[in-house]
C-alpha positions, 0 to 999 in steps of 0.5 A: 482650879476652882472650876475643877474643884466645883466640877468634882464636888458636884460629880461627887454629890450627884453620885451620892444622890444616885446611889441613895436612890438605888433600891438596895434590899428590896428585890423579891428574889435575892437570897440576901434580901429574903434572909434579911426580911426573914430575920427582921420578921423573926426579930419583930416576933421576938420583940412582941413575944417578950412584950406579951410574956410568951416564952422562947422555945429553943427546940422549935426556935419560936415563941409559944406557950408550953401547952402548944405543940412544937413545930418548925416555922 
């Protein structure tokens, strides 16, 4: 019985290590990964803009000063 439990536990740990090493979220052509990357970049831009006091424009959905023209990114 102990041998079976040890075998199952080692299989579970091995499977966990294998799944941990998979490159999830790093493929260059997947639509999900591309949208995740774009969302992360937007979030970093938002954070930097708030830090420097650059206002958010809801018309063009980016951060810029009122003197700058609107453009879609």
